[in-house]
MINUZA-368503 format. One line per field, with one value per residue (C-alpha): residue in three letters; x negated, y negated, z negated. Coordinates in Angstrom, 3 decimals. Layout:
type: Ala:...
x: X:...
y: Y:...
z: Z:...
END
This chain:
type: Met:Ser:Arg:Arg:Lys:Glu:Ser:Leu:Met:Arg:Arg:Lys:Gln:Ile:Glu:Ala:Val:Ala:Thr:Tyr:Leu:Ala:Thr:Gly:Asn:Val:Ala:Gln:Thr:Ala:Ala:Met:Glu:Gly:Val:Ser:Thr:Lys:Thr:Asn:Gln:Ala:Trp:Lys:Lys:Lys:Asp:Trp:Trp:Glu:Glu:Arg:Lys:His:Glu:Leu:Leu:Thr:Gln:Asp:Gln:Met:Glu:Leu:Asn:Ser:Arg:Met:Lys:Lys:Leu:Val:Asp:Lys:Ala:Leu:Thr:Val:Val:Ala:Asp:Arg:Leu:Glu:Asn:Gly:Glu:Phe:Gln:Tyr:Asp:Gln:Lys:Asn:Gly:Gln:Leu:Val:Arg:Val:Pro:Val:Lys:Leu:Arg:Asp:Ala:His:Lys:Val:Ser:Ser:Glu:Met:Ile:Asp:Lys:Gln:Gln:Leu:Leu:Ile:Ser:Leu:Ala:Glu:Lys:Arg:Lys:Glu:Val:Lys:Thr:Gln:Glu:Gln:Leu:Ser:Asp:Arg:Leu:Ala:Gln:Leu:Ala:Asp:Ala:Phe:Ala:Ser:Phe:Ala:Ser:Gly:Lys:Thr:Val:Lys:Val:Ile:Asp:Gly:Cys:Ile:Lys:Asp:Ile:Thr:Pro:Ile:Asp:Ser:Ile:Glu:Phe:Asn:Met:Arg:Gln:Ile:Asn:Pro:Glu:Phe:Asp:Lys:Val:Glu
x: -56.908:-57.062:-57.214:-60.058:-62.032:-60.852:-62.390:-65.562:-65.751:-65.249:-67.728:-70.358:-69.342:-69.814:-73.201:-74.311:-73.398:-74.927:-77.922:-78.117:-78.150:-81.021:-83.072:-82.027:-82.369:-80.715:-82.911:-83.932:-80.415:-79.912:-82.481:-81.671:-78.277:-78.411:-76.481:-77.403:-78.441:-76.307:-73.303:-74.556:-75.140:-71.644:-70.523:-71.891:-69.741:-66.761:-64.413:-64.606:-68.497:-67.840:-65.342:-67.189:-70.278:-68.490:-66.654:-69.903:-71.550:-68.558:-69.137:-72.848:-71.930:-69.910:-71.992:-74.680:-72.415:-71.256:-75.057:-75.835:-73.276:-74.418:-77.642:-76.516:-74.628:-77.563:-79.240:-77.059:-76.963:-80.107:-80.565:-77.579:-79.397:-82.580:-80.752:-78.729:-81.545:-84.849:-87.470:-89.861:-93.638:-95.832:-96.804:-100.818:-100.606:-97.842:-98.660:-94.903:-92.699:-90.702:-88.032:-88.612:-86.229:-86.075:-88.351:-86.093:-87.700:-86.976:-82.958:-82.795:-84.002:-81.340:-78.567:-79.695:-79.604:-76.700:-74.919:-76.361:-75.875:-72.048:-71.254:-72.811:-70.180:-67.692:-68.819:-68.535:-65.086:-63.730:-65.780:-64.152:-60.566:-61.165:-62.117:-59.127:-56.996:-58.304:-57.546:-54.216:-53.719:-55.254:-52.870:-50.262:-50.938:-51.375:-47.703:-46.541:-48.327:-47.156:-43.245:-44.185:-45.441:-42.123:-40.158:-41.350:-40.745:-37.116:-36.814:-35.612:-37.340:-35.953:-38.292:-37.827:-39.370:-42.223:-42.904:-40.915:-38.590:-36.501:-37.017:-34.003:-33.939:-31.676:-29.820:-28.526:-27.310:-25.734:-23.265:-23.088:-21.651:-19.357:-17.900:-17.367:-15.995:-14.928:-14.916:-18.931:-19.748:-17.213:-18.735:-21.517
y: -109.555:-105.901:-106.013:-103.987:-106.232:-109.351:-107.138:-106.377:-110.110:-111.564:-108.743:-110.523:-114.044:-113.358:-111.861:-114.435:-116.892:-115.206:-114.488:-118.537:-118.892:-116.284:-118.063:-121.521:-121.213:-120.877:-118.976:-116.807:-116.070:-115.360:-112.934:-110.802:-110.470:-109.965:-112.494:-115.580:-118.729:-120.573:-118.194:-118.984:-122.965:-122.602:-120.975:-123.243:-126.256:-124.173:-124.922:-121.226:-121.444:-123.538:-121.611:-118.891:-120.220:-121.860:-117.903:-116.518:-119.513:-118.985:-115.464:-115.806:-118.392:-116.058:-113.473:-115.431:-116.570:-113.057:-111.725:-114.683:-114.355:-110.819:-112.177:-114.812:-112.396:-110.019:-113.057:-114.316:-110.420:-110.282:-113.688:-113.088:-109.428:-111.637:-114.551:-111.148:-108.895:-110.636:-110.171:-107.638:-107.724:-105.106:-104.260:-103.314:-101.586:-98.956:-98.470:-99.760:-102.380:-103.780:-106.990:-110.120:-113.184:-115.336:-118.299:-121.945:-123.349:-120.956:-120.643:-124.837:-124.735:-122.388:-123.799:-127.384:-125.769:-124.100:-126.710:-129.027:-126.812:-126.603:-129.997:-130.815:-127.991:-129.765:-133.443:-131.610:-130.059:-133.488:-135.512:-132.798:-133.204:-137.057:-136.619:-134.590:-136.920:-139.942:-138.391:-137.842:-141.173:-142.250:-139.914:-141.818:-145.191:-144.180:-143.153:-146.261:-148.297:-146.656:-147.181:-150.931:-151.333:-149.702:-151.925:-154.591:-154.064:-153.682:-150.075:-148.110:-145.399:-142.463:-141.091:-137.693:-136.160:-138.950:-137.775:-140.197:-138.070:-140.359:-143.796:-145.256:-148.821:-151.102:-151.895:-148.326:-148.345:-151.811:-150.418:-147.130:-149.167:-151.269:-147.831:-147.049:-150.312:-152.564:-155.246:-155.023:-158.269:-160.212:-158.141:-160.244
z: -88.642:-90.124:-93.815:-93.484:-91.458:-93.641:-96.415:-95.161:-93.891:-96.744:-98.802:-96.018:-96.618:-100.441:-100.392:-97.983:-101.031:-103.399:-101.054:-100.596:-104.766:-104.722:-101.950:-101.617:-97.845:-95.311:-92.677:-95.444:-96.333:-92.783:-92.238:-95.411:-94.236:-90.910:-89.356:-87.166:-88.995:-87.110:-88.122:-91.611:-91.447:-89.975:-93.266:-95.355:-94.427:-94.776:-97.818:-98.491:-99.200:-101.952:-103.389:-103.467:-104.976:-107.514:-108.329:-108.200:-110.781:-112.922:-113.008:-113.539:-116.262:-117.859:-118.164:-119.631:-121.665:-123.099:-123.414:-125.129:-127.611:-128.479:-129.002:-131.057:-133.151:-133.787:-134.826:-137.481:-138.948:-139.138:-140.816:-143.241:-143.804:-145.002:-146.775:-148.901:-149.493:-148.913:-146.271:-146.014:-147.319:-147.287:-150.707:-150.854:-154.007:-153.156:-149.600:-148.812:-147.510:-150.190:-149.550:-151.721:-152.112:-149.540:-149.910:-150.477:-147.744:-145.760:-146.330:-146.745:-143.392:-141.614:-143.525:-142.584:-138.752:-138.482:-139.628:-137.388:-134.642:-135.857:-136.470:-132.332:-131.440:-132.912:-131.428:-127.956:-128.617:-129.589:-126.276:-124.152:-125.502:-125.456:-121.822:-120.634:-122.903:-120.909:-117.604:-118.581:-119.879:-116.160:-114.592:-116.666:-115.519:-111.589:-112.203:-113.911:-111.384:-108.316:-110.331:-110.910:-106.910:-105.927:-108.296:-106.923:-103.221:-104.269:-105.133:-107.517:-109.460:-111.069:-113.824:-115.097:-117.791:-117.426:-113.404:-110.302:-109.145:-106.867:-105.207:-103.626:-102.411:-104.075:-101.377:-101.131:-105.026:-104.589:-101.616:-103.548:-106.512:-104.397:-102.882:-106.657:-108.083:-105.671:-108.241:-108.411:-107.241:-109.519:-112.881:-114.240
END
């Protein structure tokens, strides 16, 4: 398939996945994208469908995170300004807006909620780290289980940097030792 055709096919697939994510309906997606329903259903069963879906969802999540970060930054700027300079209040005598100090309960509420959210984020990060550590431990235990199984079945295991690199039957090692040292059987 030519590069141009391949590029057009990939673009069509991404559009189909995006439309499906928006509508949630294969038939409607097929109608909107100008592809037969059977083709769309067949595409949905392919491995690349999930890959494209994951790519689009990840991209959407990154865009949403970026927008949320901008909003949070603006909100924090406003909160900091109000805490430092006070809130706006209309002065009826002068007919102007003036700044008055923030009430203690409002300042307390803001600081309490900020601390709570910060602690929540820290605990979520620790849980993610713990899950990753548990996954690494599970992988290591699986490697050890394989090593013990091969050892029990009469094979030797060569582990380099924590990874199993070579499994050799014990008989061949004894044969090799006899070639190196004819007195091998006599060595205790």
